[in-house]
PyMOL commands that place a pseudoatom at each C-alpha (Angstrom):
pseudoatom trace, name=CA, resn=MET, resi=1, chain=A, elem=C, hetatm=0, pos=[-92.827, 157.735, 216.131]
pseudoatom trace, name=CA, resn=ALA, resi=2, chain=A, elem=C, hetatm=0, pos=[-92.927, 161.484, 215.558]
pseudoatom trace, name=CA, resn=ILE, resi=3, chain=A, elem=C, hetatm=0, pos=[-89.937, 163.017, 213.792]
pseudoatom trace, name=CA, resn=GLY, resi=4, chain=A, elem=C, hetatm=0, pos=[-89.278, 166.746, 213.879]
pseudoatom trace, name=CA, resn=LEU, resi=5, chain=A, elem=C, hetatm=0, pos=[-88.326, 168.720, 210.820]
pseudoatom trace, name=CA, resn=ARG, resi=6, chain=A, elem=C, hetatm=0, pos=[-89.321, 172.243, 211.748]
pseudoatom trace, name=CA, resn=ILE, resi=7, chain=A, elem=C, hetatm=0, pos=[-88.578, 174.221, 208.630]
pseudoatom trace, name=CA, resn=ASP, resi=8, chain=A, elem=C, hetatm=0, pos=[-92.121, 175.391, 207.930]
pseudoatom trace, name=CA, resn=GLY, resi=9, chain=A, elem=C, hetatm=0, pos=[-93.192, 175.027, 211.566]
pseudoatom trace, name=CA, resn=LEU, resi=10, chain=A, elem=C, hetatm=0, pos=[-90.886, 177.718, 212.905]
pseudoatom trace, name=CA, resn=THR, resi=11, chain=A, elem=C, hetatm=0, pos=[-92.646, 180.682, 214.429]
pseudoatom trace, name=CA, resn=PRO, resi=12, chain=A, elem=C, hetatm=0, pos=[-91.442, 184.221, 213.694]
pseudoatom trace, name=CA, resn=GLY, resi=13, chain=A, elem=C, hetatm=0, pos=[-89.977, 184.283, 217.215]
pseudoatom trace, name=CA, resn=ASP, resi=14, chain=A, elem=C, hetatm=0, pos=[-88.027, 181.074, 216.532]
pseudoatom trace, name=CA, resn=ARG, resi=15, chain=A, elem=C, hetatm=0, pos=[-86.635, 182.546, 213.334]
pseudoatom trace, name=CA, resn=ILE, resi=16, chain=A, elem=C, hetatm=0, pos=[-85.600, 185.753, 215.095]
pseudoatom trace, name=CA, resn=ARG, resi=17, chain=A, elem=C, hetatm=0, pos=[-83.772, 183.813, 217.829]
pseudoatom trace, name=CA, resn=ILE, resi=18, chain=A, elem=C, hetatm=0, pos=[-81.918, 181.747, 215.240]
pseudoatom trace, name=CA, resn=LEU, resi=19, chain=A, elem=C, hetatm=0, pos=[-81.064, 184.815, 213.141]
pseudoatom trace, name=CA, resn=TYR, resi=20, chain=A, elem=C, hetatm=0, pos=[-79.896, 186.654, 216.275]
pseudoatom trace, name=CA, resn=CYS, resi=21, chain=A, elem=C, hetatm=0, pos=[-77.461, 183.810, 217.002]
pseudoatom trace, name=CA, resn=TRP, resi=22, chain=A, elem=C, hetatm=0, pos=[-76.232, 183.794, 213.422]
pseudoatom trace, name=CA, resn=VAL, resi=23, chain=A, elem=C, hetatm=0, pos=[-75.605, 187.566, 213.488]
pseudoatom trace, name=CA, resn=LEU, resi=24, chain=A, elem=C, hetatm=0, pos=[-73.719, 187.373, 216.777]
pseudoatom trace, name=CA, resn=THR, resi=25, chain=A, elem=C, hetatm=0, pos=[-71.474, 184.511, 215.658]
pseudoatom trace, name=CA, resn=SER, resi=26, chain=A, elem=C, hetatm=0, pos=[-71.052, 185.322, 211.946]
pseudoatom trace, name=CA, resn=VAL, resi=27, chain=A, elem=C, hetatm=0, pos=[-71.071, 189.102, 211.839]
pseudoatom trace, name=CA, resn=TYR, resi=28, chain=A, elem=C, hetatm=0, pos=[-69.751, 189.995, 215.296]
pseudoatom trace, name=CA, resn=ASP, resi=29, chain=A, elem=C, hetatm=0, pos=[-67.501, 186.911, 215.680]
pseudoatom trace, name=CA, resn=GLU, resi=30, chain=A, elem=C, hetatm=0, pos=[-68.840, 186.055, 219.124]
pseudoatom trace, name=CA, resn=THR, resi=31, chain=A, elem=C, hetatm=0, pos=[-67.541, 182.748, 220.474]
pseudoatom trace, name=CA, resn=ASP, resi=32, chain=A, elem=C, hetatm=0, pos=[-69.864, 180.026, 221.725]
pseudoatom trace, name=CA, resn=GLU, resi=33, chain=A, elem=C, hetatm=0, pos=[-69.035, 181.046, 225.290]
pseudoatom trace, name=CA, resn=GLU, resi=34, chain=A, elem=C, hetatm=0, pos=[-69.849, 184.687, 224.564]
pseudoatom trace, name=CA, resn=LEU, resi=35, chain=A, elem=C, hetatm=0, pos=[-73.086, 183.703, 222.817]
pseudoatom trace, name=CA, resn=ALA, resi=36, chain=A, elem=C, hetatm=0, pos=[-74.083, 181.566, 225.801]
pseudoatom trace, name=CA, resn=ALA, resi=37, chain=A, elem=C, hetatm=0, pos=[-73.385, 184.477, 228.167]
pseudoatom trace, name=CA, resn=ILE, resi=38, chain=A, elem=C, hetatm=0, pos=[-75.471, 186.854, 226.028]
pseudoatom trace, name=CA, resn=ILE, resi=39, chain=A, elem=C, hetatm=0, pos=[-78.413, 184.448, 225.894]
pseudoatom trace, name=CA, resn=ASP, resi=40, chain=A, elem=C, hetatm=0, pos=[-78.133, 183.847, 229.631]
pseudoatom trace, name=CA, resn=GLN, resi=41, chain=A, elem=C, hetatm=0, pos=[-78.132, 187.588, 230.298]
pseudoatom trace, name=CA, resn=LEU, resi=42, chain=A, elem=C, hetatm=0, pos=[-81.223, 188.038, 228.111]
pseudoatom trace, name=CA, resn=LEU, resi=43, chain=A, elem=C, hetatm=0, pos=[-82.989, 185.250, 230.011]
pseudoatom trace, name=CA, resn=ARG, resi=44, chain=A, elem=C, hetatm=0, pos=[-82.132, 186.958, 233.317]
pseudoatom trace, name=CA, resn=THR, resi=45, chain=A, elem=C, hetatm=0, pos=[-83.515, 190.319, 232.159]
pseudoatom trace, name=CA, resn=HIS, resi=46, chain=A, elem=C, hetatm=0, pos=[-86.981, 190.379, 233.696]
pseudoatom trace, name=CA, resn=GLN, resi=47, chain=A, elem=C, hetatm=0, pos=[-88.049, 193.389, 231.643]
pseudoatom trace, name=CA, resn=LEU, resi=48, chain=A, elem=C, hetatm=0, pos=[-87.926, 191.192, 228.535]
pseudoatom trace, name=CA, resn=GLN, resi=49, chain=A, elem=C, hetatm=0, pos=[-90.762, 188.853, 227.762]
pseudoatom trace, name=CA, resn=ILE, resi=50, chain=A, elem=C, hetatm=0, pos=[-89.202, 185.798, 226.159]
pseudoatom trace, name=CA, resn=LYS, resi=51, chain=A, elem=C, hetatm=0, pos=[-91.581, 183.341, 224.564]
pseudoatom trace, name=CA, resn=GLN, resi=52, chain=A, elem=C, hetatm=0, pos=[-90.877, 179.758, 225.619]
pseudoatom trace, name=CA, resn=ARG, resi=53, chain=A, elem=C, hetatm=0, pos=[-88.335, 180.922, 228.207]
pseudoatom trace, name=CA, resn=ASP, resi=54, chain=A, elem=C, hetatm=0, pos=[-88.104, 177.423, 229.737]
pseudoatom trace, name=CA, resn=GLN, resi=55, chain=A, elem=C, hetatm=0, pos=[-87.328, 175.849, 226.365]
pseudoatom trace, name=CA, resn=VAL, resi=56, chain=A, elem=C, hetatm=0, pos=[-84.712, 178.511, 225.622]
pseudoatom trace, name=CA, resn=ARG, resi=57, chain=A, elem=C, hetatm=0, pos=[-83.149, 177.902, 229.057]
pseudoatom trace, name=CA, resn=ALA, resi=58, chain=A, elem=C, hetatm=0, pos=[-83.083, 174.118, 228.438]
pseudoatom trace, name=CA, resn=ALA, resi=59, chain=A, elem=C, hetatm=0, pos=[-81.531, 174.691, 225.000]
pseudoatom trace, name=CA, resn=LEU, resi=60, chain=A, elem=C, hetatm=0, pos=[-78.903, 176.969, 226.547]
pseudoatom trace, name=CA, resn=THR, resi=61, chain=A, elem=C, hetatm=0, pos=[-78.006, 174.303, 229.111]
pseudoatom trace, name=CA, resn=GLN, resi=62, chain=A, elem=C, hetatm=0, pos=[-77.621, 171.746, 226.334]
pseudoatom trace, name=CA, resn=PHE, resi=63, chain=A, elem=C, hetatm=0, pos=[-75.629, 174.186, 224.168]
pseudoatom trace, name=CA, resn=LYS, resi=64, chain=A, elem=C, hetatm=0, pos=[-73.098, 174.666, 226.965]
pseudoatom trace, name=CA, resn=ARG, resi=65, chain=A, elem=C, hetatm=0, pos=[-72.324, 170.928, 227.101]
pseudoatom trace, name=CA, resn=GLU, resi=66, chain=A, elem=C, hetatm=0, pos=[-72.716, 169.825, 223.452]
pseudoatom trace, name=CA, resn=ALA, resi=67, chain=A, elem=C, hetatm=0, pos=[-70.769, 170.513, 220.250]
pseudoatom trace, name=CA, resn=ALA, resi=68, chain=A, elem=C, hetatm=0, pos=[-73.919, 171.559, 218.367]
pseudoatom trace, name=CA, resn=GLY, resi=69, chain=A, elem=C, hetatm=0, pos=[-74.869, 175.201, 217.943]
pseudoatom trace, name=CA, resn=PHE, resi=70, chain=A, elem=C, hetatm=0, pos=[-77.530, 176.951, 219.966]
pseudoatom trace, name=CA, resn=PRO, resi=71, chain=A, elem=C, hetatm=0, pos=[-80.064, 177.018, 217.082]
pseudoatom trace, name=CA, resn=ASP, resi=72, chain=A, elem=C, hetatm=0, pos=[-79.853, 173.212, 216.835]
pseudoatom trace, name=CA, resn=CYS, resi=73, chain=A, elem=C, hetatm=0, pos=[-80.271, 172.854, 220.585]
pseudoatom trace, name=CA, resn=LEU, resi=74, chain=A, elem=C, hetatm=0, pos=[-83.284, 175.171, 220.493]
pseudoatom trace, name=CA, resn=LEU, resi=75, chain=A, elem=C, hetatm=0, pos=[-84.895, 173.344, 217.563]
pseudoatom trace, name=CA, resn=GLY, resi=76, chain=A, elem=C, hetatm=0, pos=[-84.425, 170.010, 219.310]
pseudoatom trace, name=CA, resn=GLN, resi=77, chain=A, elem=C, hetatm=0, pos=[-85.988, 171.337, 222.503]
pseudoatom trace, name=CA, resn=LEU, resi=78, chain=A, elem=C, hetatm=0, pos=[-88.954, 172.825, 220.650]
pseudoatom trace, name=CA, resn=ASN, resi=79, chain=A, elem=C, hetatm=0, pos=[-89.457, 169.563, 218.757]
pseudoatom trace, name=CA, resn=ARG, resi=80, chain=A, elem=C, hetatm=0, pos=[-89.386, 167.520, 221.983]
pseudoatom trace, name=CA, resn=ASP, resi=81, chain=A, elem=C, hetatm=0, pos=[-91.955, 169.819, 223.517]
pseudoatom trace, name=CA, resn=ALA, resi=82, chain=A, elem=C, hetatm=0, pos=[-94.079, 169.428, 220.379]
pseudoatom trace, name=CA, resn=GLY, resi=83, chain=A, elem=C, hetatm=0, pos=[-94.102, 165.648, 220.888]
pseudoatom trace, name=CA, resn=CYS, resi=84, chain=A, elem=C, hetatm=0, pos=[-91.383, 164.582, 218.436]
pseudoatom trace, name=CA, resn=ASP, resi=85, chain=A, elem=C, hetatm=0, pos=[-89.303, 161.567, 219.388]
pseudoatom trace, name=CA, resn=GLU, resi=86, chain=A, elem=C, hetatm=0, pos=[-86.360, 162.722, 217.323]
pseudoatom trace, name=CA, resn=THR, resi=87, chain=A, elem=C, hetatm=0, pos=[-85.199, 165.551, 215.108]
pseudoatom trace, name=CA, resn=ILE, resi=88, chain=A, elem=C, hetatm=0, pos=[-83.416, 164.899, 211.839]
pseudoatom trace, name=CA, resn=THR, resi=89, chain=A, elem=C, hetatm=0, pos=[-80.478, 167.000, 210.709]
pseudoatom trace, name=CA, resn=PHE, resi=90, chain=A, elem=C, hetatm=0, pos=[-77.716, 167.296, 208.138]
pseudoatom trace, name=CA, resn=GLY, resi=91, chain=A, elem=C, hetatm=0, pos=[-75.354, 168.465, 210.889]
pseudoatom trace, name=CA, resn=GLN, resi=92, chain=A, elem=C, hetatm=0, pos=[-73.056, 165.866, 212.392]
pseudoatom trace, name=CA, resn=ASP, resi=93, chain=A, elem=C, hetatm=0, pos=[-72.682, 167.769, 215.678]
pseudoatom trace, name=CA, resn=ALA, resi=94, chain=A, elem=C, hetatm=0, pos=[-76.435, 167.887, 216.189]
pseudoatom trace, name=CA, resn=ALA, resi=95, chain=A, elem=C, hetatm=0, pos=[-76.772, 164.216, 215.210]
pseudoatom trace, name=CA, resn=GLU, resi=96, chain=A, elem=C, hetatm=0, pos=[-74.579, 163.310, 218.188]
pseudoatom trace, name=CA, resn=MET, resi=97, chain=A, elem=C, hetatm=0, pos=[-77.164, 164.627, 220.661]
pseudoatom trace, name=CA, resn=ASP, resi=98, chain=A, elem=C, hetatm=0, pos=[-79.899, 162.507, 222.223]
pseudoatom trace, name=CA, resn=GLY, resi=99, chain=A, elem=C, hetatm=0, pos=[-83.100, 162.713, 220.245]
pseudoatom trace, name=CA, resn=TRP, resi=100, chain=A, elem=C, hetatm=0, pos=[-81.360, 163.573, 216.971]
pseudoatom trace, name=CA, resn=ARG, resi=101, chain=A, elem=C, hetatm=0, pos=[-80.588, 161.551, 213.847]
pseudoatom trace, name=CA, resn=GLU, resi=102, chain=A, elem=C, hetatm=0, pos=[-78.456, 162.489, 210.864]
pseudoatom trace, name=CA, resn=LEU, resi=103, chain=A, elem=C, hetatm=0, pos=[-80.275, 162.508, 207.552]
pseudoatom trace, name=CA, resn=LYS, resi=104, chain=A, elem=C, hetatm=0, pos=[-78.147, 160.490, 205.150]
pseudoatom trace, name=CA, resn=THR, resi=105, chain=A, elem=C, hetatm=0, pos=[-78.243, 161.364, 201.487]
pseudoatom trace, name=CA, resn=ASN, resi=106, chain=A, elem=C, hetatm=0, pos=[-77.546, 159.039, 198.572]
pseudoatom trace, name=CA, resn=VAL, resi=107, chain=A, elem=C, hetatm=0, pos=[-75.357, 161.561, 196.788]
pseudoatom trace, name=CA, resn=SER, resi=108, chain=A, elem=C, hetatm=0, pos=[-71.990, 160.082, 195.794]
for i in range(1, 108): cmd.bond("trace and resi %d" % i, "trace and resi %d" % (i + 1))
show_as sticks, trace
zoom trace
């Protein structure tokens, strides 16, 4: 069974997408709905070349129906496409999604 933990495996493009989401939600206070609309608009802009457009689109679809954030949805999609059976996380919202498992710590 392959398990995804893509900390070192993130490409520069992956990091930029995740940072972009963080800036929009943390600095500009965009809601999840606004973030989804922005990502959707970027995907519909044919002048932009978006790496892994299909994976980003699948992550956006999942983001719209799940409690987890878009970066988690994107990481899960990228891990699935890389052959991982599941992705581990500290986040409870992400752990609720199919293909995810919460990493439990022994800290009391």
